[in-house]
DSSP file (Angstrom, degrees, kcal/mol; ACC not computed):
  #  RESIDUE AA STRUCTURE BP1 BP2  ACC     N-H-->O    O-->H-N    N-H-->O    O-->H-N    TCO  KAPPA ALPHA  PHI   PSI    X-CA   Y-CA   Z-CA
    1    1 A X              0   0    0      0, 0.0     2,-0.5     0, 0.0     0, 0.0   0.000 360.0 360.0 360.0 129.2   30.7  -70.9  -84.7
    2    2 A X        -     0   0    0      2,-0.0     2,-0.5     0, 0.0     0, 0.0  -0.846 360.0-152.6-102.7 130.0   30.4  -67.2  -83.9
    3    3 A X        -     0   0    0     -2,-0.5     2,-0.3     2,-0.0     0, 0.0  -0.870  12.8-135.5-102.4 131.6   32.4  -65.7  -81.0
    4    4 A X        -     0   0    0     -2,-0.5     2,-0.5     2,-0.0    -2,-0.0  -0.664  12.8-138.7 -84.6 139.0   31.0  -62.7  -79.2
    5    5 A X        -     0   0    0     -2,-0.3     2,-0.8     2,-0.0    -1,-0.0  -0.864  10.2-146.1 -98.4 126.8   33.4  -59.9  -78.6
    6    6 A X        +     0   0    0     -2,-0.5    -2,-0.0     1,-0.1     0, 0.0  -0.832  19.7 176.9 -96.9 110.4   33.0  -58.3  -75.1
    7    7 A X        +     0   0    0     -2,-0.8    -1,-0.1     2,-0.1     2,-0.1   0.448  43.4 113.6 -91.5  -1.4   33.8  -54.6  -75.3
    8    8 A X  S    S-     0   0    0      1,-0.1     2,-0.1     2,-0.0     7,-0.1  -0.432  79.3-101.2 -72.4 145.0   33.0  -53.9  -71.7
    9    9 A X        -     0   0    0      1,-0.1    -1,-0.1     5,-0.1    -2,-0.1  -0.420  38.6-177.9 -65.2 137.5   35.9  -52.8  -69.5
   10   10 A X        +     0   0    0     -2,-0.1     2,-0.2    -3,-0.1    -1,-0.1   0.765  56.0  62.8-110.3 -32.7   37.1  -55.7  -67.4
   11   11 A X  S  > S-     0   0    0      1,-0.1     4,-2.1     0, 0.0     5,-0.2  -0.597  84.5-116.8 -94.2 157.7   39.9  -54.4  -65.2
   12   12 A X  H  > S+     0   0    0      1,-0.2     4,-2.2    -2,-0.2     5,-0.2   0.860 115.8  54.1 -59.8 -35.1   39.4  -51.7  -62.5
   13   13 A X  H  > S+     0   0    0      2,-0.2     4,-2.1     1,-0.2    -1,-0.2   0.884 107.9  49.3 -69.1 -36.0   41.8  -49.4  -64.4
   14   14 A X  H  > S+     0   0    0      2,-0.2     4,-2.5     1,-0.2    -2,-0.2   0.898 110.5  51.0 -66.0 -39.8   39.8  -49.7  -67.6
   15   15 A X  H  X S+     0   0    0     -4,-2.1     4,-2.3     2,-0.2    -2,-0.2   0.900 110.4  49.0 -64.6 -40.6   36.6  -49.0  -65.7
   16   16 A X  H  X S+     0   0    0     -4,-2.2     4,-2.5     2,-0.2    -1,-0.2   0.906 110.9  50.8 -64.1 -40.8   38.2  -45.9  -64.1
   17   17 A X  H  X S+     0   0    0     -4,-2.1     4,-2.5     2,-0.2    -2,-0.2   0.919 110.1  48.8 -62.9 -44.4   39.3  -44.7  -67.6
   18   18 A X  H  X S+     0   0    0     -4,-2.5     4,-2.7     1,-0.2     5,-0.2   0.924 112.3  48.9 -61.5 -44.5   35.8  -45.2  -69.0
   19   19 A X  H  X S+     0   0    0     -4,-2.3     4,-2.6     1,-0.2    -2,-0.2   0.895 111.7  49.7 -62.5 -39.9   34.3  -43.2  -66.1
   20   20 A X  H  X S+     0   0    0     -4,-2.5     4,-2.4     2,-0.2    -2,-0.2   0.909 112.4  46.8 -66.2 -41.8   36.9  -40.4  -66.5
   21   21 A X  H  X S+     0   0    0     -4,-2.5     4,-2.4     2,-0.2    -2,-0.2   0.936 115.1  45.4 -66.1 -46.6   36.2  -40.2  -70.3
   22   22 A X  H  X S+     0   0    0     -4,-2.7     4,-2.4     2,-0.2    -2,-0.2   0.919 114.1  49.7 -63.8 -43.1   32.4  -40.2  -69.8
   23   23 A X  H  X S+     0   0    0     -4,-2.6     4,-2.4    -5,-0.2    -1,-0.2   0.903 110.9  49.9 -61.4 -41.9   32.7  -37.6  -67.0
   24   24 A X  H  X S+     0   0    0     -4,-2.4     4,-2.4     2,-0.2    -2,-0.2   0.904 110.4  49.4 -63.6 -42.1   34.9  -35.4  -69.1
   25   25 A X  H  X S+     0   0    0     -4,-2.4     4,-2.5     2,-0.2     5,-0.2   0.901 110.8  50.2 -64.1 -40.4   32.5  -35.5  -72.0
   26   26 A X  H  X S+     0   0    0     -4,-2.4     4,-2.6     1,-0.2    -2,-0.2   0.915 111.3  48.9 -64.0 -42.2   29.6  -34.6  -69.7
   27   27 A X  H  X S+     0   0    0     -4,-2.4     4,-2.6     2,-0.2    -2,-0.2   0.904 111.5  49.3 -63.4 -41.3   31.6  -31.7  -68.3
   28   28 A X  H  X S+     0   0    0     -4,-2.4     4,-2.4     2,-0.2    -2,-0.2   0.938 113.5  45.3 -64.7 -46.6   32.5  -30.5  -71.8
   29   29 A X  H  X S+     0   0    0     -4,-2.5     4,-2.6     2,-0.2     5,-0.2   0.914 113.9  50.0 -63.6 -42.6   28.9  -30.7  -73.0
   30   30 A X  H  X S+     0   0    0     -4,-2.6     4,-2.6    -5,-0.2    -2,-0.2   0.910 111.1  49.1 -62.0 -42.3   27.6  -29.0  -69.8
   31   31 A X  H  X S+     0   0    0     -4,-2.6     4,-2.6     2,-0.2    -2,-0.2   0.911 111.6  49.0 -64.6 -41.9   30.2  -26.2  -70.2
   32   32 A X  H  X S+     0   0    0     -4,-2.4     4,-2.1     2,-0.2    -2,-0.2   0.921 113.3  45.9 -64.6 -43.5   29.3  -25.6  -73.8
   33   33 A X  H  X S+     0   0    0     -4,-2.6     4,-2.4     2,-0.2     5,-0.2   0.917 113.2  50.8 -64.9 -41.9   25.5  -25.5  -73.1
   34   34 A X  H  X S+     0   0    0     -4,-2.6     4,-2.4    -5,-0.2    -2,-0.2   0.905 110.2  49.1 -61.5 -42.1   26.2  -23.2  -70.1
   35   35 A X  H  X S+     0   0    0     -4,-2.6     4,-2.3     2,-0.2    -1,-0.2   0.879 109.6  52.4 -65.4 -37.3   28.3  -20.9  -72.3
   36   36 A X  H  X S+     0   0    0     -4,-2.1     4,-2.2     2,-0.2    -2,-0.2   0.935 112.2  44.4 -63.1 -45.7   25.5  -20.8  -74.9
   37   37 A X  H  X S+     0   0    0     -4,-2.4     4,-2.4     2,-0.2    -2,-0.2   0.858 111.4  53.9 -69.1 -33.5   22.9  -19.8  -72.3
   38   38 A X  H  X S+     0   0    0     -4,-2.4     4,-2.6     2,-0.2    -1,-0.2   0.910 108.5  50.1 -63.5 -41.5   25.3  -17.3  -70.8
   39   39 A X  H  X S+     0   0    0     -4,-2.3     4,-2.5     2,-0.2    -2,-0.2   0.917 110.5  49.3 -62.2 -43.9   25.7  -15.7  -74.2
   40   40 A X  H  X S+     0   0    0     -4,-2.2     4,-2.3     1,-0.2    -2,-0.2   0.908 112.1  49.3 -61.7 -41.7   21.9  -15.6  -74.7
   41   41 A X  H  X S+     0   0    0     -4,-2.4     4,-2.5     2,-0.2    -2,-0.2   0.916 111.4  47.8 -65.2 -43.4   21.5  -14.0  -71.3
   42   42 A X  H  X S+     0   0    0     -4,-2.6     4,-2.4     2,-0.2    -2,-0.2   0.909 112.6  49.1 -64.8 -41.7   24.2  -11.4  -72.0
   43   43 A X  H  X S+     0   0    0     -4,-2.5     4,-2.5     2,-0.2    -1,-0.2   0.900 111.0  50.9 -63.7 -40.1   22.7  -10.6  -75.4
   44   44 A X  H  X S+     0   0    0     -4,-2.3     4,-1.6     2,-0.2    -2,-0.2   0.924 111.5  46.6 -63.4 -44.5   19.2  -10.3  -73.8
   45   45 A X  H  < S+     0   0    0     -4,-2.5     7,-0.2     1,-0.2    -2,-0.2   0.892 114.7  47.7 -64.9 -38.9   20.5   -7.9  -71.1
   46   46 A X  H >< S+     0   0    0     -4,-2.4     3,-0.6     1,-0.2    -2,-0.2   0.859 111.5  50.3 -69.8 -34.7   22.3   -5.8  -73.8
   47   47 A X  H 3< S+     0   0    0     -4,-2.5     2,-0.2     1,-0.3    -1,-0.2   0.787 120.5  34.8 -74.4 -26.6   19.3   -5.7  -76.0
   48   48 A X  T >X  +     0   0    0     -4,-1.6     4,-2.2    -5,-0.2     3,-0.6  -0.567  69.1 159.1-125.9  67.6   17.0   -4.5  -73.2
   49   49 A X  T <4 S+     0   0    0     -3,-0.6    -1,-0.1    -2,-0.2    -2,-0.1   0.817  78.2  40.9 -66.1 -32.0   19.2   -2.3  -71.0
   50   50 A X  T 34 S+     0   0    0      1,-0.1    -1,-0.2     3,-0.1     3,-0.1   0.616 116.4  50.7 -88.7 -13.0   16.3   -0.4  -69.4
   51   51 A X  T <4 S+     0   0    0     -3,-0.6    74,-3.0     1,-0.3     2,-0.5   0.832 114.1  36.7 -93.9 -37.1   14.2   -3.5  -68.9
   52   52 A X  E  <  -A  124   0A   0     -4,-2.2     2,-0.4    -7,-0.2    -1,-0.3  -0.976  67.1-175.3-122.5 125.5   16.6   -5.8  -67.3
   53   53 A X  E     -A  123   0A   0     70,-2.4    70,-2.7    -2,-0.5     2,-0.4  -0.965  10.6-153.0-121.7 137.2   19.2   -4.6  -64.7
   54   54 A X  E     -A  122   0A   0     -2,-0.4    68,-0.2    68,-0.2     3,-0.1  -0.905   7.8-156.4-108.3 133.6   21.9   -6.8  -63.2
   55   55 A X  S    S-     0   0    0     66,-2.8     2,-0.3    -2,-0.4    -1,-0.1   0.878  77.1 -16.5 -71.9 -38.1   23.4   -5.9  -59.7
   56   56 A X  S >  S-     0   0    0     65,-0.3     3,-1.6     1,-0.0     4,-0.4  -0.964  71.1 -95.4-157.9 167.8   26.6   -7.8  -60.4
   57   57 A X  T >> S+     0   0    0     -2,-0.3     3,-1.2     1,-0.3     4,-0.9   0.745 114.9  73.1 -63.6 -21.5   28.2  -10.3  -62.8
   58   58 A X  H 3> S+     0   0    0      1,-0.3     4,-2.2     2,-0.2    -1,-0.3   0.738  82.0  71.0 -66.2 -18.7   27.4  -13.0  -60.2
   59   59 A X  H <> S+     0   0    0     -3,-1.6     4,-2.3     1,-0.2    -1,-0.3   0.854  93.3  55.9 -62.2 -33.7   23.7  -12.6  -61.3
   60   60 A X  H <> S+     0   0    0     -3,-1.2     4,-2.0    -4,-0.4    -1,-0.2   0.900 106.8  48.7 -64.9 -40.1   24.7  -14.3  -64.5
   61   61 A X  H  X S+     0   0    0     -4,-0.9     4,-2.3     2,-0.2    -2,-0.2   0.898 110.1  51.7 -66.4 -39.7   26.1  -17.3  -62.6
   62   62 A X  H  X S+     0   0    0     -4,-2.2     4,-2.3     1,-0.2    -2,-0.2   0.916 108.2  52.0 -61.0 -42.2   22.9  -17.5  -60.6
   63   63 A X  H  X S+     0   0    0     -4,-2.3     4,-0.9     1,-0.2    -1,-0.2   0.903 109.5  49.6 -62.0 -40.4   20.9  -17.5  -63.8
   64   64 A X  H  X S+     0   0    0     -4,-2.0     4,-0.6     1,-0.2     3,-0.4   0.900 111.6  48.7 -63.8 -40.5   23.0  -20.4  -65.1
   65   65 A X  H  X S+     0   0    0     -4,-2.3     4,-0.6     1,-0.2     3,-0.3   0.856 114.0  46.1 -67.7 -34.4   22.5  -22.3  -61.9
   66   66 A X  H  X S+     0   0    0     -4,-2.3     4,-2.2     1,-0.2    -1,-0.2   0.575  91.9  84.8 -84.2  -9.2   18.7  -21.7  -62.0
   67   67 A X  H  X S+     0   0    0     -4,-0.9     4,-2.3    -3,-0.4    -1,-0.2   0.925  89.2  47.2 -61.3 -47.1   18.4  -22.6  -65.7
   68   68 A X  H  X S+     0   0    0     -4,-0.6     4,-2.4    -3,-0.3    -1,-0.2   0.945 113.6  45.8 -64.3 -49.4   18.1  -26.3  -65.2
   69   69 A X  H  X S+     0   0    0     -4,-0.6     4,-2.3     1,-0.2    -1,-0.2   0.904 113.8  50.0 -61.7 -37.6   15.4  -26.2  -62.4
   70   70 A X  H  X S+     0   0    0     -4,-2.2     4,-2.6     1,-0.2    -1,-0.2   0.897 110.4  50.4 -64.9 -39.3   13.4  -23.6  -64.3
   71   71 A X  H  X S+     0   0    0     -4,-2.3     4,-2.4    -5,-0.2    -2,-0.2   0.893 109.8  50.4 -64.8 -39.8   13.6  -25.8  -67.4
   72   72 A X  H  X S+     0   0    0     -4,-2.4     4,-2.4     2,-0.2    -2,-0.2   0.923 111.8  47.3 -64.2 -44.0   12.4  -28.8  -65.4
   73   73 A X  H  X S+     0   0    0     -4,-2.3     4,-1.3     2,-0.2    -2,-0.2   0.926 112.8  48.8 -63.9 -44.8    9.4  -26.9  -64.0
   74   74 A X  H  X S+     0   0    0     -4,-2.6     4,-2.7     1,-0.2     3,-0.3   0.903 112.6  48.4 -62.9 -40.1    8.5  -25.5  -67.4
   75   75 A X  H  X S+     0   0    0     -4,-2.4     4,-2.5     1,-0.2     5,-0.4   0.882 105.9  57.3 -66.8 -37.8    8.7  -29.0  -68.9
   76   76 A X  H  < S+     0   0    0     -4,-2.4     4,-0.4     1,-0.2    -1,-0.2   0.794 114.3  40.2 -62.9 -26.8    6.6  -30.4  -66.0
   77   77 A X  H  X S+     0   0    0     -4,-1.3     4,-0.9    -3,-0.3    -2,-0.2   0.900 122.5  36.5 -85.4 -46.4    3.9  -27.9  -67.0
   78   78 A X  H  X S+     0   0    0     -4,-2.7     4,-2.7     2,-0.2     5,-0.2   0.835 106.1  62.6 -83.6 -33.3    4.1  -28.1  -70.8
   79   79 A X  H  X S+     0   0    0     -4,-2.5     4,-2.3    -5,-0.2     5,-0.2   0.936 105.4  45.0 -63.9 -47.8    4.8  -31.8  -71.5
   80   80 A X  H  > S+     0   0    0     -5,-0.4     4,-2.2    -4,-0.4    -1,-0.2   0.912 115.6  47.9 -62.3 -38.8    1.5  -33.2  -70.0
   81   81 A X  H  X S+     0   0    0     -4,-0.9     4,-2.4     2,-0.2    -1,-0.2   0.903 110.1  52.8 -67.2 -39.1   -0.6  -30.5  -71.7
   82   82 A X  H  X S+     0   0    0     -4,-2.7     4,-2.4     1,-0.2    -1,-0.2   0.914 109.7  48.7 -60.5 -42.5    1.2  -31.2  -75.0
   83   83 A X  H  X S+     0   0    0     -4,-2.3     4,-2.4     1,-0.2    -1,-0.2   0.890 109.9  51.4 -66.3 -38.4    0.4  -34.8  -74.7
   84   84 A X  H  X S+     0   0    0     -4,-2.2     4,-2.0     2,-0.2    -1,-0.2   0.914 110.4  49.0 -62.9 -42.0   -3.2  -34.1  -74.0
   85   85 A X  H  X S+     0   0    0     -4,-2.4     4,-2.2     1,-0.2    -2,-0.2   0.920 111.9  48.6 -64.3 -43.6   -3.5  -31.9  -77.0
   86   86 A X  H  < S+     0   0    0     -4,-2.4    -1,-0.2     1,-0.2    -2,-0.2   0.891 113.7  46.7 -63.9 -38.7   -1.9  -34.5  -79.2
   87   87 A X  H  < S+     0   0    0     -4,-2.4    -1,-0.2     1,-0.2    -2,-0.2   0.832 113.3  49.7 -71.9 -31.0   -4.2  -37.2  -77.9
   88   88 A X  H  < S+     0   0    0     -4,-2.0     2,-0.2    -5,-0.2    -2,-0.2   0.895 109.8  49.7 -75.8 -42.5   -7.3  -35.0  -78.3
   89   89 A X  S  < S-     0   0    0     -4,-2.2     2,-0.2    -5,-0.2     0, 0.0  -0.639  99.7 -89.7-102.0 156.3   -6.8  -33.8  -81.8
   90   90 A X        -     0   0    0     -2,-0.2     2,-2.5     1,-0.1     5,-0.1  -0.440  43.0-123.1 -61.8 128.2   -6.0  -35.9  -84.9
   91   91 A X        +     0   0    0     -2,-0.2    -1,-0.1    -4,-0.1     2,-0.1  -0.357  45.8 165.5 -78.8  66.5   -2.3  -36.2  -85.2
   92   92 A X     >  -     0   0    0     -2,-2.5     4,-2.4     1,-0.1     5,-0.2  -0.470  48.2-115.4 -73.6 155.3   -1.8  -34.7  -88.6
   93   93 A X  H  > S+     0   0    0      1,-0.2     4,-2.0     2,-0.2     5,-0.2   0.881 115.4  48.9 -61.7 -38.9    1.8  -33.8  -89.4
   94   94 A X  H  > S+     0   0    0      2,-0.2     4,-2.4     1,-0.2    -1,-0.2   0.927 111.6  48.3 -67.3 -44.7    0.9  -30.1  -89.7
   95   95 A X  H  > S+     0   0    0      1,-0.2     4,-2.7     2,-0.2     5,-0.2   0.882 110.4  52.3 -63.9 -38.2   -1.0  -30.0  -86.4
   96   96 A X  H  X S+     0   0    0     -4,-2.4     4,-2.5     2,-0.2    -1,-0.2   0.924 111.2  46.7 -63.8 -44.2    1.9  -31.8  -84.7
   97   97 A X  H  X S+     0   0    0     -4,-2.0     4,-2.3    -5,-0.2    -2,-0.2   0.910 114.1  47.6 -64.6 -42.1    4.4  -29.3  -85.9
   98   98 A X  H  X S+     0   0    0     -4,-2.4     4,-2.5     2,-0.2    -2,-0.2   0.934 114.8  44.8 -65.8 -45.7    2.3  -26.3  -85.0
   99   99 A X  H  X S+     0   0    0     -4,-2.7     4,-2.7     2,-0.2     5,-0.2   0.897 112.8  51.6 -67.7 -38.2    1.5  -27.7  -81.5
  100  100 A X  H  X S+     0   0    0     -4,-2.5     4,-2.2    -5,-0.2    -1,-0.2   0.921 112.0  47.0 -62.3 -42.4    5.2  -28.6  -80.9
  101  101 A X  H  X S+     0   0    0     -4,-2.3     4,-2.3     2,-0.2    -2,-0.2   0.914 112.9  49.2 -64.7 -42.1    6.3  -25.1  -81.9
  102  102 A X  H  X S+     0   0    0     -4,-2.5     4,-2.4     1,-0.2    -2,-0.2   0.918 114.2  44.3 -64.5 -43.3    3.6  -23.5  -79.7
  103  103 A X  H  X S+     0   0    0     -4,-2.7     4,-2.4     2,-0.2    -1,-0.2   0.829 111.5  53.5 -73.5 -30.3    4.6  -25.6  -76.7
  104  104 A X  H  X S+     0   0    0     -4,-2.2     4,-2.4    -5,-0.2    -2,-0.2   0.916 111.1  46.9 -66.2 -42.0    8.3  -25.1  -77.3
  105  105 A X  H  X S+     0   0    0     -4,-2.3     4,-2.6     2,-0.2    -2,-0.2   0.932 112.9  49.2 -62.9 -45.2    7.7  -21.3  -77.3
  106  106 A X  H  X S+     0   0    0     -4,-2.4     4,-2.6     1,-0.2    -2,-0.2   0.900 111.1  49.6 -61.5 -41.7    5.6  -21.6  -74.2
  107  107 A X  H  X S+     0   0    0     -4,-2.4     4,-2.2     2,-0.2    -1,-0.2   0.928 112.6  46.3 -63.8 -45.5    8.2  -23.6  -72.4
  108  108 A X  H  X S+     0   0    0     -4,-2.4     4,-2.4     1,-0.2    -2,-0.2   0.887 112.5  51.7 -64.7 -38.3   11.0  -21.1  -73.3
  109  109 A X  H  X S+     0   0    0     -4,-2.6     4,-2.6     2,-0.2    -2,-0.2   0.928 109.2  49.4 -63.2 -45.3    8.8  -18.2  -72.3
  110  110 A X  H  X S+     0   0    0     -4,-2.6     4,-2.5     1,-0.2     5,-0.2   0.903 110.7  50.3 -61.8 -41.0    8.1  -19.8  -68.9
  111  111 A X  H  X S+     0   0    0     -4,-2.2     4,-2.6     1,-0.2    -1,-0.2   0.930 111.4  49.2 -61.3 -44.7   11.8  -20.4  -68.3
  112  112 A X  H  X S+     0   0    0     -4,-2.4     4,-2.4     2,-0.2    -2,-0.2   0.911 111.4  47.8 -61.5 -43.6   12.5  -16.8  -69.2
  113  113 A X  H  X S+     0   0    0     -4,-2.6     4,-2.0     2,-0.2    -1,-0.2   0.918 113.0  48.6 -64.6 -43.2    9.9  -15.5  -66.8
  114  114 A X  H  X S+     0   0    0     -4,-2.5     4,-3.3    -5,-0.2     5,-0.3   0.919 112.2  48.6 -63.4 -42.7   11.1  -17.7  -64.0
  115  115 A X  H  X S+     0   0    0     -4,-2.6     4,-1.7     1,-0.2    -2,-0.2   0.916 111.5  49.5 -64.3 -41.6   14.7  -16.7  -64.5
  116  116 A X  H  < S+     0   0    0     -4,-2.4     8,-0.3    -5,-0.2    -1,-0.2   0.866 120.3  37.1 -63.7 -34.7   13.7  -13.0  -64.6
  117  117 A X  H  < S+     0   0    0     -4,-2.0    -2,-0.2    -5,-0.2    -1,-0.2   0.857 123.3  37.2 -86.3 -36.8   11.7  -13.3  -61.4
  118  118 A X  H  < S+     0   0    0     -4,-3.3     2,-0.4    -5,-0.2    -3,-0.2   0.628  85.1 103.9 -97.6 -14.5   13.8  -15.8  -59.4
  119  119 A X  S >< S-     0   0    0     -4,-1.7     3,-1.5    -5,-0.3     2,-0.1  -0.558  72.8-124.1 -75.7 122.9   17.4  -14.9  -60.2
  120  120 A X  T 3  S+     0   0    0     -2,-0.4   -58,-0.2     1,-0.2   -57,-0.1  -0.413  94.6  22.5 -63.3 136.7   19.1  -12.9  -57.3
  121  121 A X  T 3  S+     0   0    0      1,-0.2   -66,-2.8    -2,-0.1     2,-0.5   0.515  96.0 114.4  86.1   5.8   20.4   -9.6  -58.5
  122  122 A X  E <   -A   54   0A   0     -3,-1.5     2,-0.6   -68,-0.2    -1,-0.2  -0.945  43.6-170.2-112.7 124.7   18.2   -9.3  -61.5
  123  123 A X  E     -A   53   0A   0    -70,-2.7   -70,-2.4    -2,-0.5     2,-0.5  -0.949   7.9-172.9-112.6 112.4   15.6   -6.6  -61.7
  124  124 A X  E     -A   52   0A   0     -2,-0.6   -72,-0.2    -8,-0.3   -73,-0.1  -0.913  14.5-175.4-107.6 128.4   13.2   -7.1  -64.6
  125  125 A X  S    S+     0   0    0    -74,-3.0     2,-0.3    -2,-0.5   -73,-0.1   0.378  73.0  17.9-100.9   1.7   10.7   -4.3  -65.3
  126  126 A X        -     0   0    0    -75,-0.4     3,-0.3   -10,-0.0     4,-0.2  -0.977  65.5-127.0-162.2 160.8    8.9   -6.2  -68.1
  127  127 A X  S >> S+     0   0    0     -2,-0.3     4,-2.0     1,-0.2     3,-0.6   0.314  80.6 107.5 -95.4   7.6    8.5   -9.7  -69.5
  128  128 A X  H 3> S+     0   0    0      1,-0.2     4,-2.9     2,-0.2     5,-0.2   0.862  73.2  55.8 -54.0 -41.1    9.6   -8.5  -72.9
  129  129 A X  H 3> S+     0   0    0     -3,-0.3     4,-2.7     1,-0.2    -1,-0.2   0.888 107.1  50.3 -61.8 -35.5   13.0  -10.2  -72.7
  130  130 A X  H <> S+     0   0    0     -3,-0.6     4,-2.2     2,-0.2    -1,-0.2   0.905 112.2  47.0 -66.7 -40.3   11.3  -13.6  -72.0
  131  131 A X  H  X S+     0   0    0     -4,-2.0     4,-2.4     2,-0.2    -2,-0.2   0.927 114.4  47.4 -64.3 -45.3    9.0  -13.0  -75.1
  132  132 A X  H  X S+     0   0    0     -4,-2.9     4,-2.7     2,-0.2    -2,-0.2   0.910 112.9  47.6 -64.2 -43.5   12.0  -12.0  -77.2
  133  133 A X  H  X S+     0   0    0     -4,-2.7     4,-2.2     2,-0.2    -1,-0.2   0.909 113.7  47.5 -66.4 -41.3   14.1  -15.0  -76.1
  134  134 A X  H  X S+     0   0    0     -4,-2.2     4,-2.0    -5,-0.2    -2,-0.2   0.910 114.3  46.8 -65.6 -41.4   11.3  -17.5  -76.7
  135  135 A X  H  X S+     0   0    0     -4,-2.4     4,-2.4     2,-0.2    -2,-0.2   0.898 111.4  50.9 -68.2 -40.6   10.5  -16.0  -80.1
  136  136 A X  H  X S+     0   0    0     -4,-2.7     4,-2.4     1,-0.2    -2,-0.2   0.909 110.2  50.4 -62.6 -40.8   14.2  -16.0  -81.1
  137  137 A X  H  X S+     0   0    0     -4,-2.2     4,-1.4     1,-0.2    -1,-0.2   0.895 110.3  49.7 -62.4 -39.8   14.4  -19.6  -80.1
  138  138 A X  H  X S+     0   0    0     -4,-2.0     4,-0.6     1,-0.2    -2,-0.2   0.886 113.5  45.8 -65.7 -39.6   11.4  -20.5  -82.1
  139  139 A X  H  < S+     0   0    0     -4,-2.4     4,-0.4     1,-0.2     3,-0.2   0.837 115.0  46.6 -73.0 -32.8   12.8  -18.7  -85.2
  140  140 A X  H  X S+     0   0    0     -4,-2.4     4,-2.4    -5,-0.2     5,-0.2   0.680  91.7  83.1 -82.6 -17.8   16.3  -20.2  -84.8
  141  141 A X  H  X S+     0   0    0     -4,-1.4     4,-2.7     1,-0.2     5,-0.2   0.892  89.0  49.6 -57.6 -45.6   15.0  -23.8  -84.3
  142  142 A X  H  X S+     0   0    0     -4,-0.6     4,-2.4    -3,-0.2    -1,-0.2   0.885 111.7  50.1 -62.3 -35.4   14.5  -24.6  -88.0
  143  143 A X  H  > S+     0   0    0     -4,-0.4     4,-2.4    -3,-0.2    -2,-0.2   0.926 112.6  45.8 -66.6 -43.1   18.0  -23.3  -88.8
  144  144 A X  H  X S+     0   0    0     -4,-2.4     4,-2.5     2,-0.2    -2,-0.2   0.898 113.3  50.2 -65.6 -40.6   19.5  -25.5  -86.0
  145  145 A X  H  X S+     0   0    0     -4,-2.7     4,-2.2    -5,-0.2    -2,-0.2   0.920 111.7  47.4 -63.9 -44.0   17.5  -28.5  -87.1
  146  146 A X  H  X S+     0   0    0     -4,-2.4     4,-2.1     2,-0.2    -2,-0.2   0.900 112.5  49.8 -63.5 -41.2   18.6  -28.1  -90.7
  147  147 A X  H  X S+     0   0    0     -4,-2.4     4,-2.2     1,-0.2    -2,-0.2   0.897 110.2  51.1 -64.6 -40.6   22.3  -27.7  -89.6
  148  148 A X  H  X S+     0   0    0     -4,-2.5     4,-1.8     2,-0.2    -2,-0.2   0.885 109.9  48.9 -64.5 -39.5   22.0  -30.8  -87.4
  149  149 A X  H  X S+     0   0    0     -4,-2.2     4,-1.5     2,-0.2    -1,-0.2   0.893 111.2  50.2 -66.5 -39.3   20.6  -32.8  -90.3
  150  150 A X  H  X S+     0   0    0     -4,-2.1     4,-1.2     1,-0.2    -2,-0.2   0.891 109.5  51.4 -65.6 -38.7   23.4  -31.6  -92.6
  151  151 A X  H  < S+     0   0    0     -4,-2.2    -1,-0.2     1,-0.2    -2,-0.2   0.864 107.8  52.0 -67.2 -35.7   26.0  -32.6  -90.0
  152  152 A X  H  < S+     0   0    0     -4,-1.8    -1,-0.2     1,-0.2    -2,-0.2   0.822 105.9  55.0 -71.3 -29.3   24.6  -36.1  -89.6
  153  153 A X  H  <        0   0    0     -4,-1.5    -1,-0.2     1,-0.2    -2,-0.2   0.824 360.0 360.0 -69.9 -30.5   24.8  -36.6  -93.4
  154  154 A X     <        0   0    0     -4,-1.2    -1,-0.2    -5,-0.1    -2,-0.2   0.473 360.0 360.0 -78.2 360.0   28.5  -35.7  -93.4
């Protein structure tokens, strides 16, 4: 006879503890992702001082707040087109990688353009930072993927 073990929290205090732990993990991950994007934004502004001007440091916070909605809009545009392209052409492994890379670059570029245009206190005189950020993301993606695979093996 096999007995099932129920790992679900049963008391109200256990349920509160689980919610607190999950909430804390979500906050930590959100903070880390936000700090990463803040770092990318600061590097972009430093790399293109005459192209992107910030009125105040609060512009960086606005950019962080607008990052998620801009990402959702870019995904709403690129994901359906990506699926159409995959359905239209034979899904060879090479074609899938090329189209995924192209649509990832396009999505990052769209996010960059939206952030440059919509962020209060940011004056962008060119879309060059969006091109640079999208291209850097495309170039760094294989390194991040390789690092992630190595971490899962350990």
